[in-house]
C-alpha positions in Angstrom: -43.7 51.7 -30.1 -40.2 51.5 -28.2 -42.0 52.0 -25.0 -44.5 49.3 -25.8 -41.7 46.8 -26.8 -40.0 47.6 -23.4 -43.2 46.8 -21.5 -43.8 43.5 -23.4 -40.3 42.5 -22.9 -40.7 43.2 -19.1 -43.7 41.2 -19.0 -42.0 38.4 -20.9 -39.1 38.4 -18.7 -41.2 38.3 -15.5 -43.6 35.6 -16.8 -40.9 33.2 -18.3 -37.9 33.6 -16.0 -39.1 31.2 -13.5 -39.8 28.6 -16.1 -36.3 29.3 -17.9 -34.4 28.6 -14.6 -35.7 25.2 -14.6 -33.0 22.6 -14.8 -30.4 25.3 -13.6 -28.4 24.3 -10.4 -29.1 26.9 -7.7 -26.3 29.4 -7.2 -25.1 28.0 -3.8 -24.6 24.4 -5.5 -22.2 25.7 -8.1 -18.7 24.7 -7.5 -15.6 26.1 -9.3 -13.1 23.5 -10.5 -14.6 20.8 -8.5 -12.4 17.8 -8.5 -13.8 14.4 -9.5 -13.9 11.4 -7.3 -10.5 10.2 -8.1 -8.5 13.4 -7.6 -10.4 14.6 -4.4 -8.9 12.2 -2.1 -5.4 12.9 -3.5 -5.8 16.8 -2.9 -7.2 16.2 0.8 -4.0 14.0 1.5 -1.9 16.6 -0.1 -3.4 19.2 2.0 -2.1 17.0 5.0 1.3 16.9 3.4 0.9 13.2 2.3 1.8 12.6 -1.3 1.1 8.8 -1.5 -2.5 9.1 -2.9 -1.3 11.5 -5.6 1.6 9.0 -6.3 -0.7 6.1 -6.7 -3.3 8.1 -8.8 -0.6 9.4 -11.4 0.9 6.0 -11.5 -2.5 4.3 -12.1 -3.2 6.9 -15.1 0.3 6.1 -16.5 0.0 2.3 -16.3 -3.5 2.4 -17.8 -2.7 5.0 -20.5 -5.5 7.4 -19.3 -3.7 10.4 -20.8 -6.6 12.8 -20.6 -7.2 12.3 -17.0 -3.4 12.1 -16.4 -3.0 15.5 -18.0 -5.9 17.0 -15.8 -4.6 15.6 -12.6 -0.9 16.7 -13.3 -2.2 20.2 -13.9 -4.5 20.3 -10.9 -1.9 18.8 -8.6 0.7 21.5 -9.8 -2.0 24.1 -9.3 -2.4 22.8 -5.7 1.4 22.8 -5.0 1.7 26.3 -6.3 0.4 27.6 -2.9 0.9 24.3 -0.8 4.0 22.6 -1.9 5.2 20.7 1.1 3.6 17.5 0.0 5.5 17.7 -3.4 8.7 18.4 -1.6 8.3 15.4 0.6 7.5 13.2 -2.7 10.7 14.4 -4.2 12.7 13.8 -1.3 11.5 10.3 -1.0 11.5 9.5 -4.6 13.8 12.0 -6.5 13.6 10.1 -9.8 9.7 9.4 -9.7 8.5 10.2 -13.2 5.3 11.6 -11.8 6.8 13.6 -9.0 9.2 15.0 -11.7 6.2 15.8 -14.0 4.2 17.7 -11.4 7.3 19.5 -10.3 8.0 20.4 -14.0 4.5 21.6 -14.6 4.8 23.7 -11.5 8.1 25.3 -12.6 6.8 25.9 -16.2 3.7 27.8 -14.6 6.1 29.9 -12.4 8.5 30.8 -15.2 5.6 32.0 -17.4 4.3 34.4 -14.6 8.0 35.7 -14.4 8.7 39.2 -16.2 11.8 37.4 -17.5 9.7 34.6 -18.9 11.8 33.4 -21.7 15.0 33.4 -19.8 13.4 31.5 -16.7 11.9 28.8 -19.2 15.2 28.4 -20.7 16.7 27.6 -17.4 14.2 24.7 -17.3 15.4 23.0 -20.5 17.2 20.2 -18.6 14.2 19.4 -16.5 11.8 19.2 -19.6 14.5 17.0 -21.4 14.4 14.9 -18.2 10.5 14.4 -17.9 10.2 13.7 -21.8 13.0 11.2 -21.9 11.2 9.3 -19.0 8.0 9.2 -21.2 8.3 6.5 -23.8 4.4 6.3 -24.2 3.2 9.4 -22.3 2.1 12.4 -24.3 1.5 14.7 -21.2 5.4 15.5 -20.9 5.2 16.4 -24.4 2.3 18.7 -24.0 4.2 20.3 -21.2 7.3 20.6 -23.6 4.9 22.4 -26.3 3.8 24.9 -23.6 7.4 25.5 -22.7 8.6 26.0 -26.2 6.0 28.5 -27.1 6.9 30.7 -24.3 10.6 30.3 -25.1 10.0 31.5 -28.7 10.9 28.3 -30.3 10.8 28.5 -34.1 8.5 26.3 -36.2 11.0 23.4 -36.8 11.4 23.0 -33.1 7.8 23.1 -32.4 6.9 20.6 -35.0 9.5 18.1 -33.8 7.7 18.5 -30.3 4.4 18.1 -31.7 5.3 14.9 -33.6 6.5 13.4 -30.5 3.3 14.3 -28.8 0.9 12.9 -31.4 3.0 9.7 -31.8 2.1 8.9 -28.3 -1.6 9.8 -28.5 -2.8 11.1 -31.9 -6.1 12.7 -30.2 -4.8 14.0 -27.1 -6.7 17.2 -26.3 -4.1 19.0 -24.1 -1.4 18.5 -26.8 -3.9 20.0 -29.4 -4.8 23.0 -27.1 -0.9 23.5 -26.9 -0.6 23.5 -30.6 -3.5 25.9 -31.4 -2.2 28.4 -28.9 1.0 28.4 -31.0 -0.6 28.7 -34.1 -2.9 31.6 -32.8 -2.7 35.2 -33.9 -1.5 35.9 -30.5 1.5 34.0 -30.9 3.1 32.6 -34.1 0.2 32.0 -36.4 -3.1 33.6 -37.4 -6.9 33.4 -36.8 -7.2 31.5 -40.0 -4.5 29.1 -39.4 -5.8 28.5 -35.9 -9.4 27.5 -37.3 -8.1 25.7 -40.1 -5.8 23.6 -37.7 -8.9 23.0 -35.3 -11.3 22.2 -37.8 -9.1 19.5 -39.4 -8.3 18.0 -36.0 -12.0 17.9 -35.1 -12.8 16.3 -38.4 -10.2 13.5 -37.7 -11.2 12.8 -34.1 -13.2 10.2 -32.5 -16.9 10.9 -32.0 -16.5 11.3 -28.2 -13.0 13.1 -28.3 -12.8 16.7 -26.6 -10.8 17.5 -29.7 -14.2 17.6 -31.6 -14.7 20.8 -29.6 -11.2 22.5 -30.5 -12.7 24.8 -33.0 -14.7 26.4 -30.2 -11.4 27.2 -28.7 -10.2 29.0 -31.8 -13.7 30.9 -31.8 -13.0 32.0 -28.3 -9.6 33.5 -29.2 -11.3 35.0 -32.1 -14.0 36.5 -30.3 -11.6 37.8 -27.5 -9.9 40.1 -30.2 -12.6 40.8 -32.4 -14.7 44.1 -31.9 -18.6 43.4 -32.0 -19.1 45.5 -35.2 -16.6 43.3 -37.1 -17.9 39.8 -36.2 -20.5 39.4 -38.8 -17.7 38.7 -41.4 -16.6 35.7 -39.3 -20.1 34.6 -38.2 -20.1 31.5 -40.2 -17.1 30.1 -38.8 -17.7 31.1 -35.4 -21.2 29.6 -35.3 -20.0 26.3 -36.9 -17.4 26.0 -34.1 -20.2 26.4 -31.6 -22.4 24.0 -33.5 -19.7 21.3 -33.5 -19.1 21.7 -29.7 -23.0 21.6 -29.2 -23.1 18.2 -30.7 -20.2 16.9 -28.6 -21.8 18.3 -25.5 -25.1 16.7 -26.1 -23.4 13.3 -26.3 -22.5 13.5 -22.8 -25.0 13.5 -19.5 -25.8 16.7 -18.0 -23.6 17.5 -15.1 -20.8 15.3 -16.3 -17.5 16.6 -15.0 -15.5 15.2 -17.9 -16.5 17.7 -20.5 -17.2 20.6 -18.0 -14.3 23.1 -19.4 -15.6 22.5 -23.0 -19.1 23.2 -22.0 -18.0 26.3 -20.0 -16.2 27.4 -23.0 -19.1 26.7 -25.4 -21.3 28.6 -23.1 -19.0 31.8 -23.3 -18.9 31.6 -27.1 -22.9 31.2 -27.4 -23.2 34.2 -25.0 -21.0 36.4 -27.2 -22.8 35.1 -30.2 -26.2 36.1 -28.4 -27.5 32.6 -28.9 -29.6 32.9 -25.8 -31.5 29.6 -25.9 -28.5 27.5 -26.9 -26.5 29.2 -24.2 -29.3 28.4 -21.4 -29.6 24.8 -22.5 -25.7 24.6 -22.2 -25.8 26.1 -18.6 -28.2 23.3 -17.9 -25.9 20.8 -19.1 -22.8 22.2 -17.3 -24.8 21.9 -13.9 -22.6 22.7 -10.9 -19.4 22.6 -12.7 -18.1 26.1 -13.4 -14.5 26.3 -14.6 -12.0 29.0 -13.9 -11.3 29.0 -17.6 -13.0 31.0 -19.5 -14.8 32.9 -16.7 -11.4 34.0 -15.0 -9.8 35.5 -18.1 -9.0 39.0 -17.5 -11.1 41.6 -19.1 -8.7 44.5 -19.8 -6.9 45.3 -16.6 -9.7 43.7 -14.4 -9.0 40.1 -13.0 -12.3 38.4 -13.0 -13.7 36.4 -10.1 -14.6 33.3 -12.2 -17.3 32.0 -10.3 -19.2 35.3 -9.8 -18.9 35.9 -13.5 -20.2 32.6 -14.2 -23.2 33.1 -12.1 -23.7 36.7 -13.3 -23.6 35.5 -16.9 -25.9 32.8 -16.2 -28.3 35.1 -14.8 -28.1 37.3 -18.0 -28.7 34.3 -20.3 -31.7 33.4 -18.3 -33.2 36.9 -18.4 -32.4 37.3 -22.3 -34.0 33.8 -22.9 -37.0 34.7 -21.0 -37.4 38.1 -22.7 -37.3 36.4 -26.0 -40.0 33.8 -25.1 -43.4 34.6 -27.1 -45.6 36.5 -24.7 -48.7 34.2 -25.4 -48.1 30.5 -25.3 -50.4 27.5 -25.0 -50.7 26.6 -21.2 -50.0 30.2 -20.0 -53.8 31.1 -19.7 -55.8 33.4 -22.1 -53.8 34.1 -25.1 -55.9 36.8 -26.7 -57.6 36.5 -30.0 -57.1 33.2 -31.9 -55.4 31.6 -28.9 -56.7 29.2 -26.4 -59.8 30.8 -24.7 -59.8 33.6 -27.5 -62.5 34.1 -30.1 
């Protein structure tokens, strides 16, 4: 019987994989962390050591209170400056008190400090810079999100963290980046527990607007839980893990397929669905992702191995396609003769 099941599974996979691939972007068209139409020109100019487009872009997001976009752009520009920082140096030299230049510089400095073996000490040295960027932000939550990340690495106590959190949400009650920073602090890896992280994420999702990315915060908690939970022990947490995935599926379905805005949330959701072996849902989510693969979560290290995020994205997508095809019923209407009782049968 095992041999027969293997044969049937092979036939299913061979027969249905081409159909399951429908709607998936070809491998060569998938891009990793592709910038949107506003950020791309700023990055091109930065590559030419010209900071002006980046300065205009961040000033626009600040003036228009586009906090989610602003947070993404600050992070991406700091990432670009990590290896090519001459444009940022030119910007700071020309405008040393520009709040946007200081914010990108602070984001870059915090990242470098986090990577240092002497993390806490290096982060403490950045206290004056963090104070400066937060004091220059009467309405902007992004410096306060950065302050939350800084405080976590500096081993700040609960009282300090709560004070920073209050400042962040006072400026933007449903800012996704600030919520992710708080969720990390509450995680079992840092100063909380899996239960505390899920409780926080679920309450925040309940309170968020229907189209807010915070609606998907529980799937971030699910990701952290799955990373630490051996497969044999996952059944006890199944209801909460699947509930988090279901919330994120509902949010994802509200955006057009291929939309870059929810790309990271969709990639994270696909990861969780794969870990839960929800192959059909995962395949649908890869279709919604379209060409927008993201470094997180696919670049997260597995043990001592640092993953190539794009290669892993494509490999996992292939597994999902094959698994979904292998679970498609062997005989279906429209597939030709279906045996007894089916179309064309007796």
